[in-house]
mmCIF entry with sequence, helices, sheets and N, C-alpha, C, O atoms, coordinates in Angstrom:
data_MODEL
# 
_entry.id   MODEL 
# 
_entity.id                         1 
_entity.type                       polymer 
_entity.pdbx_number_of_molecules   1 
# 
_entity_poly.entity_id                      1 
_entity_poly.type                           'polypeptide(L)' 
_entity_poly.nstd_linkage                   no 
_entity_poly.nstd_monomer                   no 
_entity_poly.pdbx_seq_one_letter_code       MKNDMDFFKIQDKNTGKIFGAIDINNMIPVMPDNYTKLTFDNLE 
_entity_poly.pdbx_seq_one_letter_code_can   MKNDMDFFKIQDKNTGKIFGAIDINNMIPVMPDNYTKLTFDNLE 
_entity_poly.pdbx_strand_id                 A 
# 
loop_
_entity_poly_seq.entity_id 
_entity_poly_seq.num 
_entity_poly_seq.mon_id 
_entity_poly_seq.hetero 
1 1  MET n 
1 2  LYS n 
1 3  ASN n 
1 4  ASP n 
1 5  MET n 
1 6  ASP n 
1 7  PHE n 
1 8  PHE n 
1 9  LYS n 
1 10 ILE n 
1 11 GLN n 
1 12 ASP n 
1 13 LYS n 
1 14 ASN n 
1 15 THR n 
1 16 GLY n 
1 17 LYS n 
1 18 ILE n 
1 19 PHE n 
1 20 GLY n 
1 21 ALA n 
1 22 ILE n 
1 23 ASP n 
1 24 ILE n 
1 25 ASN n 
1 26 ASN n 
1 27 MET n 
1 28 ILE n 
1 29 PRO n 
1 30 VAL n 
1 31 MET n 
1 32 PRO n 
1 33 ASP n 
1 34 ASN n 
1 35 TYR n 
1 36 THR n 
1 37 LYS n 
1 38 LEU n 
1 39 THR n 
1 40 PHE n 
1 41 ASP n 
1 42 ASN n 
1 43 LEU n 
1 44 GLU n 
# 
_struct_asym.id          A 
_struct_asym.entity_id   1 
# 
loop_
_struct_conf.conf_type_id 
_struct_conf.id 
_struct_conf.pdbx_PDB_helix_id 
_struct_conf.beg_label_comp_id 
_struct_conf.beg_label_asym_id 
_struct_conf.beg_label_seq_id 
_struct_conf.pdbx_beg_PDB_ins_code 
_struct_conf.end_label_comp_id 
_struct_conf.end_label_asym_id 
_struct_conf.end_label_seq_id 
_struct_conf.pdbx_end_PDB_ins_code 
_struct_conf.beg_auth_comp_id 
_struct_conf.beg_auth_asym_id 
_struct_conf.beg_auth_seq_id 
_struct_conf.end_auth_comp_id 
_struct_conf.end_auth_asym_id 
_struct_conf.end_auth_seq_id 
_struct_conf.pdbx_PDB_helix_class 
_struct_conf.details 
_struct_conf.pdbx_PDB_helix_length 
HELX_P HELX_P1 AA1 ILE A 24 ? ASN A 26 ? ILE A 24 ASN A 26 5 ? 3 
HELX_P HELX_P2 AA2 PRO A 32 ? ASN A 34 ? PRO A 32 ASN A 34 5 ? 3 
# 
_struct_conf_type.id          HELX_P 
_struct_conf_type.criteria    ? 
_struct_conf_type.reference   ? 
# 
_struct_sheet.id               AA1 
_struct_sheet.type             ? 
_struct_sheet.number_strands   2 
_struct_sheet.details          ? 
# 
_struct_sheet_order.sheet_id     AA1 
_struct_sheet_order.range_id_1   1 
_struct_sheet_order.range_id_2   2 
_struct_sheet_order.offset       ? 
_struct_sheet_order.sense        anti-parallel 
# 
loop_
_struct_sheet_range.sheet_id 
_struct_sheet_range.id 
_struct_sheet_range.beg_label_comp_id 
_struct_sheet_range.beg_label_asym_id 
_struct_sheet_range.beg_label_seq_id 
_struct_sheet_range.pdbx_beg_PDB_ins_code 
_struct_sheet_range.end_label_comp_id 
_struct_sheet_range.end_label_asym_id 
_struct_sheet_range.end_label_seq_id 
_struct_sheet_range.pdbx_end_PDB_ins_code 
_struct_sheet_range.beg_auth_comp_id 
_struct_sheet_range.beg_auth_asym_id 
_struct_sheet_range.beg_auth_seq_id 
_struct_sheet_range.end_auth_comp_id 
_struct_sheet_range.end_auth_asym_id 
_struct_sheet_range.end_auth_seq_id 
AA1 1 PHE A 7  ? GLN A 11 ? PHE A 7  GLN A 11 
AA1 2 ILE A 18 ? ASP A 23 ? ILE A 18 ASP A 23 
# 
loop_
_atom_site.group_PDB 
_atom_site.id 
_atom_site.type_symbol 
_atom_site.label_atom_id 
_atom_site.label_alt_id 
_atom_site.label_comp_id 
_atom_site.label_asym_id 
_atom_site.label_entity_id 
_atom_site.label_seq_id 
_atom_site.pdbx_PDB_ins_code 
_atom_site.Cartn_x 
_atom_site.Cartn_y 
_atom_site.Cartn_z 
_atom_site.occupancy 
_atom_site.B_iso_or_equiv 
_atom_site.pdbx_formal_charge 
_atom_site.auth_seq_id 
_atom_site.auth_comp_id 
_atom_site.auth_asym_id 
_atom_site.auth_atom_id 
_atom_site.pdbx_PDB_model_num 
ATOM 1   N N  . MET A 1 1  ? 0.842   -1.181 0.000  1.00 0.00 ? 1  MET A N  1 
ATOM 2   C CA . MET A 1 1  ? 0.000   0.000  0.000  1.00 0.00 ? 1  MET A CA 1 
ATOM 3   C C  . MET A 1 1  ? 0.885   1.241  0.000  1.00 0.00 ? 1  MET A C  1 
ATOM 4   O O  . MET A 1 1  ? 1.845   1.330  0.765  1.00 0.00 ? 1  MET A O  1 
ATOM 5   N N  . LYS A 1 2  ? 0.559   2.177  -0.847 1.00 0.00 ? 2  LYS A N  1 
ATOM 6   C CA . LYS A 1 2  ? 1.276   3.442  -0.806 1.00 0.00 ? 2  LYS A CA 1 
ATOM 7   C C  . LYS A 1 2  ? 0.277   4.581  -0.667 1.00 0.00 ? 2  LYS A C  1 
ATOM 8   O O  . LYS A 1 2  ? -0.876  4.463  -1.082 1.00 0.00 ? 2  LYS A O  1 
ATOM 9   N N  . ASN A 1 3  ? 0.719   5.661  -0.091 1.00 0.00 ? 3  ASN A N  1 
ATOM 10  C CA . ASN A 1 3  ? -0.140  6.822  0.054  1.00 0.00 ? 3  ASN A CA 1 
ATOM 11  C C  . ASN A 1 3  ? -0.441  7.391  -1.329 1.00 0.00 ? 3  ASN A C  1 
ATOM 12  O O  . ASN A 1 3  ? 0.421   7.430  -2.206 1.00 0.00 ? 3  ASN A O  1 
ATOM 13  N N  . ASP A 1 4  ? -1.678  7.827  -1.498 1.00 0.00 ? 4  ASP A N  1 
ATOM 14  C CA . ASP A 1 4  ? -2.130  8.375  -2.767 1.00 0.00 ? 4  ASP A CA 1 
ATOM 15  C C  . ASP A 1 4  ? -3.054  9.541  -2.464 1.00 0.00 ? 4  ASP A C  1 
ATOM 16  O O  . ASP A 1 4  ? -3.232  9.890  -1.297 1.00 0.00 ? 4  ASP A O  1 
ATOM 17  N N  . MET A 1 5  ? -3.651  10.157 -3.486 1.00 0.00 ? 5  MET A N  1 
ATOM 18  C CA . MET A 1 5  ? -4.521  11.299 -3.272 1.00 0.00 ? 5  MET A CA 1 
ATOM 19  C C  . MET A 1 5  ? -5.743  10.935 -2.423 1.00 0.00 ? 5  MET A C  1 
ATOM 20  O O  . MET A 1 5  ? -6.201  11.757 -1.630 1.00 0.00 ? 5  MET A O  1 
ATOM 21  N N  . ASP A 1 6  ? -6.273  9.733  -2.572 1.00 0.00 ? 6  ASP A N  1 
ATOM 22  C CA . ASP A 1 6  ? -7.482  9.339  -1.851 1.00 0.00 ? 6  ASP A CA 1 
ATOM 23  C C  . ASP A 1 6  ? -7.252  8.200  -0.855 1.00 0.00 ? 6  ASP A C  1 
ATOM 24  O O  . ASP A 1 6  ? -8.216  7.641  -0.332 1.00 0.00 ? 6  ASP A O  1 
ATOM 25  N N  . PHE A 1 7  ? -6.013  7.854  -0.590 1.00 0.00 ? 7  PHE A N  1 
ATOM 26  C CA . PHE A 1 7  ? -5.701  6.750  0.312  1.00 0.00 ? 7  PHE A CA 1 
ATOM 27  C C  . PHE A 1 7  ? -4.414  7.079  1.057  1.00 0.00 ? 7  PHE A C  1 
ATOM 28  O O  . PHE A 1 7  ? -3.417  7.462  0.444  1.00 0.00 ? 7  PHE A O  1 
ATOM 29  N N  . PHE A 1 8  ? -4.436  6.930  2.384  1.00 0.00 ? 8  PHE A N  1 
ATOM 30  C CA . PHE A 1 8  ? -3.191  7.124  3.124  1.00 0.00 ? 8  PHE A CA 1 
ATOM 31  C C  . PHE A 1 8  ? -3.150  6.284  4.387  1.00 0.00 ? 8  PHE A C  1 
ATOM 32  O O  . PHE A 1 8  ? -4.180  5.929  4.960  1.00 0.00 ? 8  PHE A O  1 
ATOM 33  N N  . LYS A 1 9  ? -1.918  5.975  4.806  1.00 0.00 ? 9  LYS A N  1 
ATOM 34  C CA . LYS A 1 9  ? -1.693  5.163  5.988  1.00 0.00 ? 9  LYS A CA 1 
ATOM 35  C C  . LYS A 1 9  ? -1.540  6.052  7.207  1.00 0.00 ? 9  LYS A C  1 
ATOM 36  O O  . LYS A 1 9  ? -0.975  7.143  7.122  1.00 0.00 ? 9  LYS A O  1 
ATOM 37  N N  . ILE A 1 10 ? -2.045  5.585  8.345  1.00 0.00 ? 10 ILE A N  1 
ATOM 38  C CA . ILE A 1 10 ? -1.835  6.245  9.631  1.00 0.00 ? 10 ILE A CA 1 
ATOM 39  C C  . ILE A 1 10 ? -0.645  5.529  10.249 1.00 0.00 ? 10 ILE A C  1 
ATOM 40  O O  . ILE A 1 10 ? -0.732  4.357  10.616 1.00 0.00 ? 10 ILE A O  1 
ATOM 41  N N  . GLN A 1 11 ? 0.462   6.244  10.358 1.00 0.00 ? 11 GLN A N  1 
ATOM 42  C CA . GLN A 1 11 ? 1.726   5.604  10.676 1.00 0.00 ? 11 GLN A CA 1 
ATOM 43  C C  . GLN A 1 11 ? 2.503   6.411  11.707 1.00 0.00 ? 11 GLN A C  1 
ATOM 44  O O  . GLN A 1 11 ? 2.501   7.642  11.674 1.00 0.00 ? 11 GLN A O  1 
ATOM 45  N N  . ASP A 1 12 ? 3.169   5.707  12.628 1.00 0.00 ? 12 ASP A N  1 
ATOM 46  C CA . ASP A 1 12 ? 4.042   6.353  13.606 1.00 0.00 ? 12 ASP A CA 1 
ATOM 47  C C  . ASP A 1 12 ? 5.288   6.858  12.881 1.00 0.00 ? 12 ASP A C  1 
ATOM 48  O O  . ASP A 1 12 ? 5.990   6.083  12.232 1.00 0.00 ? 12 ASP A O  1 
ATOM 49  N N  . LYS A 1 13 ? 5.560   8.155  12.994 1.00 0.00 ? 13 LYS A N  1 
ATOM 50  C CA . LYS A 1 13 ? 6.690   8.735  12.273 1.00 0.00 ? 13 LYS A CA 1 
ATOM 51  C C  . LYS A 1 13 ? 8.028   8.269  12.817 1.00 0.00 ? 13 LYS A C  1 
ATOM 52  O O  . LYS A 1 13 ? 9.015   8.252  12.083 1.00 0.00 ? 13 LYS A O  1 
ATOM 53  N N  . ASN A 1 14 ? 8.084   7.889  14.093 1.00 0.00 ? 14 ASN A N  1 
ATOM 54  C CA . ASN A 1 14 ? 9.349   7.453  14.691 1.00 0.00 ? 14 ASN A CA 1 
ATOM 55  C C  . ASN A 1 14 ? 9.675   6.002  14.394 1.00 0.00 ? 14 ASN A C  1 
ATOM 56  O O  . ASN A 1 14 ? 10.815  5.673  14.065 1.00 0.00 ? 14 ASN A O  1 
ATOM 57  N N  . THR A 1 15 ? 8.673   5.123  14.508 1.00 0.00 ? 15 THR A N  1 
ATOM 58  C CA . THR A 1 15 ? 8.931   3.686  14.367 1.00 0.00 ? 15 THR A CA 1 
ATOM 59  C C  . THR A 1 15 ? 8.526   3.126  13.009 1.00 0.00 ? 15 THR A C  1 
ATOM 60  O O  . THR A 1 15 ? 8.997   2.058  12.619 1.00 0.00 ? 15 THR A O  1 
ATOM 61  N N  . GLY A 1 16 ? 7.661   3.828  12.286 1.00 0.00 ? 16 GLY A N  1 
ATOM 62  C CA . GLY A 1 16 ? 7.160   3.317  11.012 1.00 0.00 ? 16 GLY A CA 1 
ATOM 63  C C  . GLY A 1 16 ? 6.014   2.349  11.164 1.00 0.00 ? 16 GLY A C  1 
ATOM 64  O O  . GLY A 1 16 ? 5.501   1.846  10.164 1.00 0.00 ? 16 GLY A O  1 
ATOM 65  N N  . LYS A 1 17 ? 5.584   2.066  12.415 1.00 0.00 ? 17 LYS A N  1 
ATOM 66  C CA . LYS A 1 17 ? 4.478   1.142  12.660 1.00 0.00 ? 17 LYS A CA 1 
ATOM 67  C C  . LYS A 1 17 ? 3.188   1.707  12.076 1.00 0.00 ? 17 LYS A C  1 
ATOM 68  O O  . LYS A 1 17 ? 2.870   2.878  12.285 1.00 0.00 ? 17 LYS A O  1 
ATOM 69  N N  . ILE A 1 18 ? 2.454   0.887  11.354 1.00 0.00 ? 18 ILE A N  1 
ATOM 70  C CA . ILE A 1 18 ? 1.194   1.308  10.731 1.00 0.00 ? 18 ILE A CA 1 
ATOM 71  C C  . ILE A 1 18 ? 0.054   1.017  11.692 1.00 0.00 ? 18 ILE A C  1 
ATOM 72  O O  . ILE A 1 18 ? -0.137  -0.125 12.111 1.00 0.00 ? 18 ILE A O  1 
ATOM 73  N N  . PHE A 1 19 ? -0.713  2.062  12.046 1.00 0.00 ? 19 PHE A N  1 
ATOM 74  C CA . PHE A 1 19 ? -1.875  1.909  12.921 1.00 0.00 ? 19 PHE A CA 1 
ATOM 75  C C  . PHE A 1 19 ? -3.130  1.571  12.129 1.00 0.00 ? 19 PHE A C  1 
ATOM 76  O O  . PHE A 1 19 ? -4.022  0.893  12.639 1.00 0.00 ? 19 PHE A O  1 
ATOM 77  N N  . GLY A 1 20 ? -3.205  2.035  10.892 1.00 0.00 ? 20 GLY A N  1 
ATOM 78  C CA . GLY A 1 20 ? -4.379  1.790  10.073 1.00 0.00 ? 20 GLY A CA 1 
ATOM 79  C C  . GLY A 1 20 ? -4.250  2.518  8.758  1.00 0.00 ? 20 GLY A C  1 
ATOM 80  O O  . GLY A 1 20 ? -3.198  3.075  8.447  1.00 0.00 ? 20 GLY A O  1 
ATOM 81  N N  . ALA A 1 21 ? -5.322  2.516  7.983  1.00 0.00 ? 21 ALA A N  1 
ATOM 82  C CA . ALA A 1 21 ? -5.333  3.187  6.688  1.00 0.00 ? 21 ALA A CA 1 
ATOM 83  C C  . ALA A 1 21 ? -6.706  3.795  6.455  1.00 0.00 ? 21 ALA A C  1 
ATOM 84  O O  . ALA A 1 21 ? -7.715  3.313  6.969  1.00 0.00 ? 21 ALA A O  1 
ATOM 85  N N  . ILE A 1 22 ? -6.723  4.855  5.676  1.00 0.00 ? 22 ILE A N  1 
ATOM 86  C CA . ILE A 1 22 ? -7.986  5.528  5.361  1.00 0.00 ? 22 ILE A CA 1 
ATOM 87  C C  . ILE A 1 22 ? -8.135  5.601  3.849  1.00 0.00 ? 22 ILE A C  1 
ATOM 88  O O  . ILE A 1 22 ? -7.244  6.079  3.148  1.00 0.00 ? 22 ILE A O  1 
ATOM 89  N N  . ASP A 1 23 ? -9.257  5.128  3.362  1.00 0.00 ? 23 ASP A N  1 
ATOM 90  C CA . ASP A 1 23 ? -9.612  5.244  1.951  1.00 0.00 ? 23 ASP A CA 1 
ATOM 91  C C  . ASP A 1 23 ? -10.702 6.298  1.852  1.00 0.00 ? 23 ASP A C  1 
ATOM 92  O O  . ASP A 1 23 ? -11.862 6.027  2.163  1.00 0.00 ? 23 ASP A O  1 
ATOM 93  N N  . ILE A 1 24 ? -10.340 7.483  1.427  1.00 0.00 ? 24 ILE A N  1 
ATOM 94  C CA . ILE A 1 24 ? -11.274 8.613  1.430  1.00 0.00 ? 24 ILE A CA 1 
ATOM 95  C C  . ILE A 1 24 ? -12.459 8.376  0.504  1.00 0.00 ? 24 ILE A C  1 
ATOM 96  O O  . ILE A 1 24 ? -13.521 8.963  0.716  1.00 0.00 ? 24 ILE A O  1 
ATOM 97  N N  . ASN A 1 25 ? -12.314 7.545  -0.505 1.00 0.00 ? 25 ASN A N  1 
ATOM 98  C CA . ASN A 1 25 ? -13.436 7.246  -1.400 1.00 0.00 ? 25 ASN A CA 1 
ATOM 99  C C  . ASN A 1 25 ? -14.586 6.565  -0.674 1.00 0.00 ? 25 ASN A C  1 
ATOM 100 O O  . ASN A 1 25 ? -15.725 6.624  -1.139 1.00 0.00 ? 25 ASN A O  1 
ATOM 101 N N  . ASN A 1 26 ? -14.311 5.915  0.461  1.00 0.00 ? 26 ASN A N  1 
ATOM 102 C CA . ASN A 1 26 ? -15.337 5.175  1.192  1.00 0.00 ? 26 ASN A CA 1 
ATOM 103 C C  . ASN A 1 26 ? -15.867 5.927  2.406  1.00 0.00 ? 26 ASN A C  1 
ATOM 104 O O  . ASN A 1 26 ? -16.487 5.321  3.279  1.00 0.00 ? 26 ASN A O  1 
ATOM 105 N N  . MET A 1 27 ? -15.636 7.223  2.475  1.00 0.00 ? 27 MET A N  1 
ATOM 106 C CA . MET A 1 27 ? -16.068 8.002  3.629  1.00 0.00 ? 27 MET A CA 1 
ATOM 107 C C  . MET A 1 27 ? -17.396 8.699  3.339  1.00 0.00 ? 27 MET A C  1 
ATOM 108 O O  . MET A 1 27 ? -17.721 8.992  2.188  1.00 0.00 ? 27 MET A O  1 
ATOM 109 N N  . ILE A 1 28 ? -18.157 8.959  4.404  1.00 0.00 ? 28 ILE A N  1 
ATOM 110 C CA . ILE A 1 28 ? -19.403 9.708  4.283  1.00 0.00 ? 28 ILE A CA 1 
ATOM 111 C C  . ILE A 1 28 ? -19.347 10.886 5.254  1.00 0.00 ? 28 ILE A C  1 
ATOM 112 O O  . ILE A 1 28 ? -18.672 10.799 6.280  1.00 0.00 ? 28 ILE A O  1 
ATOM 113 N N  . PRO A 1 29 ? -20.033 11.972 4.956  1.00 0.00 ? 29 PRO A N  1 
ATOM 114 C CA . PRO A 1 29 ? -20.023 13.114 5.873  1.00 0.00 ? 29 PRO A CA 1 
ATOM 115 C C  . PRO A 1 29 ? -20.777 12.805 7.168  1.00 0.00 ? 29 PRO A C  1 
ATOM 116 O O  . PRO A 1 29 ? -21.796 12.115 7.153  1.00 0.00 ? 29 PRO A O  1 
ATOM 117 N N  . VAL A 1 30 ? -20.266 13.324 8.286  1.00 0.00 ? 30 VAL A N  1 
ATOM 118 C CA . VAL A 1 30 ? -20.873 13.121 9.597  1.00 0.00 ? 30 VAL A CA 1 
ATOM 119 C C  . VAL A 1 30 ? -20.942 14.460 10.305 1.00 0.00 ? 30 VAL A C  1 
ATOM 120 O O  . VAL A 1 30 ? -19.982 15.229 10.282 1.00 0.00 ? 30 VAL A O  1 
ATOM 121 N N  . MET A 1 31 ? -22.069 14.738 10.929 1.00 0.00 ? 31 MET A N  1 
ATOM 122 C CA . MET A 1 31 ? -22.228 15.986 11.663 1.00 0.00 ? 31 MET A CA 1 
ATOM 123 C C  . MET A 1 31 ? -21.316 15.992 12.893 1.00 0.00 ? 31 MET A C  1 
ATOM 124 O O  . MET A 1 31 ? -21.109 14.940 13.499 1.00 0.00 ? 31 MET A O  1 
ATOM 125 N N  . PRO A 1 32 ? -20.765 17.149 13.278 1.00 0.00 ? 32 PRO A N  1 
ATOM 126 C CA . PRO A 1 32 ? -19.821 17.225 14.401 1.00 0.00 ? 32 PRO A CA 1 
ATOM 127 C C  . PRO A 1 32 ? -20.349 16.671 15.724 1.00 0.00 ? 32 PRO A C  1 
ATOM 128 O O  . PRO A 1 32 ? -19.556 16.196 16.537 1.00 0.00 ? 32 PRO A O  1 
ATOM 129 N N  . ASP A 1 33 ? -21.640 16.714 15.961 1.00 0.00 ? 33 ASP A N  1 
ATOM 130 C CA . ASP A 1 33 ? -22.157 16.195 17.234 1.00 0.00 ? 33 ASP A CA 1 
ATOM 131 C C  . ASP A 1 33 ? -22.314 14.666 17.229 1.00 0.00 ? 33 ASP A C  1 
ATOM 132 O O  . ASP A 1 33 ? -22.776 14.096 18.218 1.00 0.00 ? 33 ASP A O  1 
ATOM 133 N N  . ASN A 1 34 ? -21.933 13.994 16.125 1.00 0.00 ? 34 ASN A N  1 
ATOM 134 C CA . ASN A 1 34 ? -22.050 12.538 16.028 1.00 0.00 ? 34 ASN A CA 1 
ATOM 135 C C  . ASN A 1 34 ? -20.718 11.810 16.107 1.00 0.00 ? 34 ASN A C  1 
ATOM 136 O O  . ASN A 1 34 ? -20.661 10.604 15.865 1.00 0.00 ? 34 ASN A O  1 
ATOM 137 N N  . TYR A 1 35 ? -19.636 12.525 16.443 1.00 0.00 ? 35 TYR A N  1 
ATOM 138 C CA . TYR A 1 35 ? -18.353 11.848 16.565 1.00 0.00 ? 35 TYR A CA 1 
ATOM 139 C C  . TYR A 1 35 ? -17.525 12.473 17.685 1.00 0.00 ? 35 TYR A C  1 
ATOM 140 O O  . TYR A 1 35 ? -17.816 13.574 18.152 1.00 0.00 ? 35 TYR A O  1 
ATOM 141 N N  . THR A 1 36 ? -16.496 11.755 18.101 1.00 0.00 ? 36 THR A N  1 
ATOM 142 C CA . THR A 1 36 ? -15.572 12.236 19.113 1.00 0.00 ? 36 THR A CA 1 
ATOM 143 C C  . THR A 1 36 ? -14.176 12.268 18.520 1.00 0.00 ? 36 THR A C  1 
ATOM 144 O O  . THR A 1 36 ? -13.708 11.264 17.983 1.00 0.00 ? 36 THR A O  1 
ATOM 145 N N  . LYS A 1 37 ? -13.510 13.401 18.608 1.00 0.00 ? 37 LYS A N  1 
ATOM 146 C CA . LYS A 1 37 ? -12.155 13.529 18.084 1.00 0.00 ? 37 LYS A CA 1 
ATOM 147 C C  . LYS A 1 37 ? -11.170 12.822 19.015 1.00 0.00 ? 37 LYS A C  1 
ATOM 148 O O  . LYS A 1 37 ? -11.188 13.033 20.228 1.00 0.00 ? 37 LYS A O  1 
ATOM 149 N N  . LEU A 1 38 ? -10.315 11.985 18.439 1.00 0.00 ? 38 LEU A N  1 
ATOM 150 C CA . LEU A 1 38 ? -9.315  11.262 19.215 1.00 0.00 ? 38 LEU A CA 1 
ATOM 151 C C  . LEU A 1 38 ? -7.941  11.821 18.895 1.00 0.00 ? 38 LEU A C  1 
ATOM 152 O O  . LEU A 1 38 ? -7.677  12.236 17.766 1.00 0.00 ? 38 LEU A O  1 
ATOM 153 N N  . THR A 1 39 ? -7.068  11.830 19.892 1.00 0.00 ? 39 THR A N  1 
ATOM 154 C CA . THR A 1 39 ? -5.673  12.182 19.660 1.00 0.00 ? 39 THR A CA 1 
ATOM 155 C C  . THR A 1 39 ? -4.811  10.972 19.976 1.00 0.00 ? 39 THR A C  1 
ATOM 156 O O  . THR A 1 39 ? -5.117  10.217 20.899 1.00 0.00 ? 39 THR A O  1 
ATOM 157 N N  . PHE A 1 40 ? -3.770  10.786 19.244 1.00 0.00 ? 40 PHE A N  1 
ATOM 158 C CA . PHE A 1 40 ? -2.919  9.609  19.380 1.00 0.00 ? 40 PHE A CA 1 
ATOM 159 C C  . PHE A 1 40 ? -1.549  9.966  19.962 1.00 0.00 ? 40 PHE A C  1 
ATOM 160 O O  . PHE A 1 40 ? -0.607  9.183  19.845 1.00 0.00 ? 40 PHE A O  1 
ATOM 161 N N  . ASP A 1 41 ? -1.434  11.121 20.578 1.00 0.00 ? 41 ASP A N  1 
ATOM 162 C CA . ASP A 1 41 ? -0.154  11.565 21.121 1.00 0.00 ? 41 ASP A CA 1 
ATOM 163 C C  . ASP A 1 41 ? 0.360   10.680 22.250 1.00 0.00 ? 41 ASP A C  1 
ATOM 164 O O  . ASP A 1 41 ? 1.571   10.571 22.437 1.00 0.00 ? 41 ASP A O  1 
ATOM 165 N N  . ASN A 1 42 ? -0.525  10.052 23.000 1.00 0.00 ? 42 ASN A N  1 
ATOM 166 C CA . ASN A 1 42 ? -0.104  9.288  24.171 1.00 0.00 ? 42 ASN A CA 1 
ATOM 167 C C  . ASN A 1 42 ? -0.132  7.784  23.984 1.00 0.00 ? 42 ASN A C  1 
ATOM 168 O O  . ASN A 1 42 ? -0.060  7.044  24.965 1.00 0.00 ? 42 ASN A O  1 
ATOM 169 N N  . LEU A 1 43 ? -0.236  7.312  22.750 1.00 0.00 ? 43 LEU A N  1 
ATOM 170 C CA . LEU A 1 43 ? -0.227  5.874  22.508 1.00 0.00 ? 43 LEU A CA 1 
ATOM 171 C C  . LEU A 1 43 ? 1.171   5.309  22.687 1.00 0.00 ? 43 LEU A C  1 
ATOM 172 O O  . LEU A 1 43 ? 2.166   5.968  22.382 1.00 0.00 ? 43 LEU A O  1 
ATOM 173 N N  . GLU A 1 44 ? 1.235   4.094  23.181 1.00 0.00 ? 44 GLU A N  1 
ATOM 174 C CA . GLU A 1 44 ? 2.535   3.436  23.353 1.00 0.00 ? 44 GLU A CA 1 
ATOM 175 C C  . GLU A 1 44 ? 2.770   2.460  22.222 1.00 0.00 ? 44 GLU A C  1 
ATOM 176 O O  . GLU A 1 44 ? 3.809   1.802  22.180 1.00 0.00 ? 44 GLU A O  1 
# 
């Protein structure tokens, strides 16, 4: 898998470990009150 205009990997910049991938072609719009923003700064 390589990053492209509509596809990209969620990856740790220090270790290169891949957490997941997002395919923007398969996304749907969601209203802000229907989701919770997560931060990954404290993951081990």
